[in-house]
N, C-alpha and C positions, 0 to 999 in steps of 0.2 A: 349892826348887822345888815342893816339897808344899804349902806354904802359897800359893804363887802358883795353882796348880792349882785349890786349894781356893777360894781368893778369886775368881777368874774363873768357876767354875762356879757359884757362888752368885749372883754380881753379875747373871750373865747370866740366870738364872731369875728373879731379883727383878725385873729390867727387862722381862723378857718377861710378867710378871704385872701390869704397869703397867695394861693396858687392861682388866682385871677391876675396877680400882679408878677408872675412867676420869672420873667424876664429881669425887671429893674431888681426884684429880690435876689436872684442869683448875681447880679452885678455887686451887688453889696455883699453878699457874702464871699464871693471871689475875691473883693478888695481886703476884706477882713483876713482873709485865709492867705493872702500874699505877704500881708505885714506879719502876720504871726507866723509863718513858716520862715522869713528870713530873719526874723528877730530870734527864733528858736535856733534856727541852723548856726548863725553867726556865734550866737552865746554858749552853744555846745562845744565850739573850738575852745573857749576858755575854760570851760568846766572839763573837758578831756585834758587838756594841759594841766590843771591843777589837779586832776585826779593822778595823773601819771607822775607828777612831782612828789604827790604827798604819800602814794601808795607805797607800802613796805617800809616806812620810816618807823622803827622800833622805840617805845618810849624809854627804853634803858640804853639808848644808843647816844653818843655824844661827838660832836666834831668841834676841834680846836684849829683857830685860824690865827694869822697875826692880826694883833689888835688894830682895830679900824678897818679892817677888811671884811666885806662881805659876800667875796666870792673866791673860789679856789684858785681861779686863774692868776689874781693879784697877790696872793699870799705867798710869802715865803718864810719857811721855818728851818733854823740850822739842825744838824745832827745831835748836837748838844741839847737844842730845844726839845727835840723829840724824845730824848730819854728822860729829861726831867718830867715831861708830859706823862710818860708812860709809868713814872714812879709815884705819881699822884695817888692820894687815898680815893677810895670809890670804885677804881677800876677792877672789874672780874678778873681773878687770877686763878690760872690752873697749873699746879705744879710749880709755883713760883712764878710762872712766866704771865705778864699781864697779857689779855686779849686787846690788843691795839695794835693797830696798822698805821705808819707812816706812809704817807701817798703822795704821788704826783699826779697832777691833771694837766695834758697838755691836749691840743687838738692836732688832727692829721687831715689830711684831705683823702676823701673817699666819694668816688662819683654817685650821684643818685641814679637809681634806677630808672626812675620816671623821665628825667632830662639828660642824665649823663654828663651833667654838669658836677663839678667839684663842690664838695660841703665839708664843713668843719665839722669832723667827727671825734666825741672826745675818746682819747686814750688814757685810760686809769692805770697807774704803777701801783701795785699794792705788795703789802708784805703777806706772809701765810696767814696770819691771824685775821686777814680780812675775811676770808670764806666763814670763820667762825663767827665773826661779829655779824655776819649777813647769812644766817643760815637757811633763809629762803631761796638763795641761790644754788642752781643744781644744773649740772651738765646734761643738755637734752640731745646733743650729737657730738659725735668725737669724743676727745678726752681733756682735761685740765692741761694746763700749760705745765711744762716741767721747770722747776726753779733753775736759774741760771743759763737758760736757753732762750733762743730768738723765736720765742713760739708766744701767741696771743690766743685769745678766747673772744669771741664777739657775742654780745647780747642778741637776742632772738629777735627784738625790734629793729636793731641796727642791722642784721643780716637780711632783713625783710625789706628794708628801704633803701639799703646802699649796696652798691655792687662790689663785687670781689671779695666779700665776705664768707664764701663757701668754704667748708673744711678742705683742707689741702691746698688752699690758693697760697701764693706768697706774694707779698707787697712790701714797697721800701718807703720808709718812713725814718726820719732823723738820717743817721750814718749807718743803718743796718736794714738787712732784709728780713721780714717776719713771715713766720709760717701760721696760717690759722689753723688751729688743732682742735676747735671745740667751739660749740654753739650753748649759750647758757641762757637759762629763763630766772626771772626773778619776781615771780607774780605780778607782771604788767607794771613794775617801778621803774623809774628812771633809770636805774643801772641797766635795763635791758637795752638803751640808747648807746651803751659805752662798749670800748674795746678793753678788754682787760689784759695785763702783762705783769712781768716780775720786775719790781721798782729797782732792784740790783742790775738789771740788763737795761731796763728804759732809760734810766737815769744818764749812763755815761752816754748812751745813743742820742740823746737829745742835750749833752753837754751840761747836765744839770750839776755834776759833782756830787755832793753829799748832802745838797739843799732838796728839801721837801716842800709841799705846800699845805699840807693838812694831816692832821691824825685823827682817824675814828676809832672809838674805844668803846667796850661793851662795859656797862656799869654794873656793879652788883644788884642794883634796882633802881627803878625810876627815881625813888626816893634820895638816891645817893648823889645826884645831880648835883645839889645844893654844895655839898661838902667838896666834890670834884672841882666845881666852879670856883668856889671860893679859895681852895688851897692854889691853885694855878694863877689867879689874878691877884693873889696877894703875894706871889712870890716875885721879890725883885729882879729876879734872874731872867723873867720870862715878860714878855710884852704881848699878850695873847687875848683872843674872843673865844669864849666857849659856849656853845649852844647846843641845845637839844636837836638831834638828826631831823626831827619834823619841824621845828620851827626854821630851821636852816633852808630846807627844801621849799617850805612855804614862802619864804621870803624870796627864793630864785624865782618862783612864779608869779609875783605881784607884778612887776612891770609889764609883761605880757598881756596877763589878764586883764589889767585895768585899760590897755592900749585896745585890745577886743572889745571888752565891755562899753568903752566909749564909742568906738566905731558901731557897734551894733545897734546900740541906742539911739546914735545920730540918724543911721540909716533906717531904723524902724520909725524914728519920729516924722522923718521926711515922707515916708511912705503912709505913715498914719494920718499926715495931714489930708493926703488925697483919697485915703479909705474914708474919713470921716465926712468930707465932702459929698463923695458918693453915698454915704448913708443918709446925709441930709437931703440929696436929691430924691431918694428912693422913698425916704418918709413923708417928703412934703408931697410927692406925687401920689402916695398912699392916701394922705388926707385930702388932697384934692379929689380923687376918685370917690371917697367916701365922704365928700361934704356934705351932701343932703341927708346921709344916713345919719351922721353925726348930730345934723341940726334936728333931724326927725326924734332922736333919742333925747336932746337937750329939751326939745319942746314937751316931750312925754315926762319929763320931770328927773332925767338921768343927772347927776351931777358933774361938774366940769372937771373935778379931780379924777373921776372913775374914767373919762376920756382920756386924759394927761397918762394915767396908769396903761390903759390899753394900748396906746400908742407906743408908750415906751416898752412895754412888754414885747411889741412885734419887733422893736429895734433890736432889743437885747437877745431875742430870740435867733434872729439874724447873725448878730454878733457872736453868738454861742456856738452856732453851726458854722461860721467861718473860724473861729478859734480852734475848734476840735478838727476840722478839715487841716487846718493850716498847721497844728502840730502833729496831726498824724502824718502829714506829707513829709515835714522835717524828720520826724521819727525815722520813717522809711528811708528816706535818703541820706540822712547825715549820720544817725546813731551806727557806730561801729565801723565807721569809714576810717582807715587807716592813713596816716600822713607824717609828716616831719616838718618841723619850722625851727627857726633860730631862737634860741634863747639868749635875749639881749643882755643878760648879766654874766652870762659864761661864754658869750659868743660861739656856742657850739649847738650842733643841731641836737633836736629832742625829738624821737620817734613817740607818737602817741596816737589814740584813737578817740575820734568825737564822740562825745557823749551826750545824750539827751535824757535828762533825768526827769522824774516827776515834778520836780521844783520848777524846772525851765519849763515845762508843759503848763503847769498852772499859772506862772507868770504869763506866758504868751497867752491864755486863755483869759486870764484877768485884763491883759491890754486890749483884746479884742472886745470885752465888754465896757471898757472905758471909753473905747472909740465909739461903740454902739449907743452908750448913755449921752455921748456930746452930739452923735449923729441923730439922736431921738428927741431929746429935752426940748429944742425950738420948735419942731413941727408938732410937737405934742402940746405945747403952750400954745401956738396958733391955732390948734385945732380947738382947745378947751375955749380961746376967746372968740372965736369965729362967732359974730352975730347971727342968730337963729334966723332971723327974717332975710338976711343977706342970702345966707348959704342955700335956704328953700328955694328963692328966686332965681338961683342959678340953673335950676333943673325944671 
């Protein structure tokens, strides 16, 4: 109890004296805030990209690609393959028809609104069942494309980020001219970054003949996935990889997320070195200013560990203030910011929104507290070991 009382008293006096060192304290807080703001803002890119890739993936949806392939761009399936896949057990059927869609995935050049430079935007060619597989998709402007016509609909995010995708516009891709007849939303999922058209029209326009790249299927239930996968992988006529839709899109975001996380952590680490040295300087200055006070307390019988805790408390309070300020700044500036970037696994643009989550804010504040600990521990130990007689003779 005596030690706790001493620690509380010394810590309280220490914190109350912070305004006397306001300038140096604000420098330390600003250093912590800058590191946390950059750390959280950069990682919000990875979080936003992950969220858009995984949102809307239903647990009872499956995707089938060529074996050994992990992206739709590189996969190839024949018409015969798609028929065998649609006949597999586990697929939901309505009136004897499988709820499955053989699809093509190509990229087309569309200029970015922000820069005017061409970007690779995914054009997905689908069968009518595609809309039943993804019931979250809804037309928010215009109308759906008509089967057999040179018509496309654009995702809401794609229409926002890329020029020329307004309803009524005509664009030339492949060997045909296409009219944008509608805009669709899909609960902020990756599909909103795409353009959709009829596979029977898109395939010949891009000289794909009767080949496809993937088959999306709605299963009878999530539990039916195992039977569906086993039937396809055991069929000697097929060489396919079968994945849940959620697992597939999680894998599609992996490379970019890892790259951003490495970049964000590297930048934050380099900035943290400067912030930590700034905190060291601030706390050493605080100890120097309070040297006679600390010596007096020691002479009165206050334990060294109480002094250590009091100095550490000040460093951690400054770090906490900087962490909260930096996290708040990142949230105000980055959260909700809309942009688009290249998905390096499909070589196509994905539009998404930067997302600052509570987990990121917590990680940023923890990062600040770690810097505060490192910036305070050495000055704290120095203060505790300071010879009482030497400190008193300075003043």
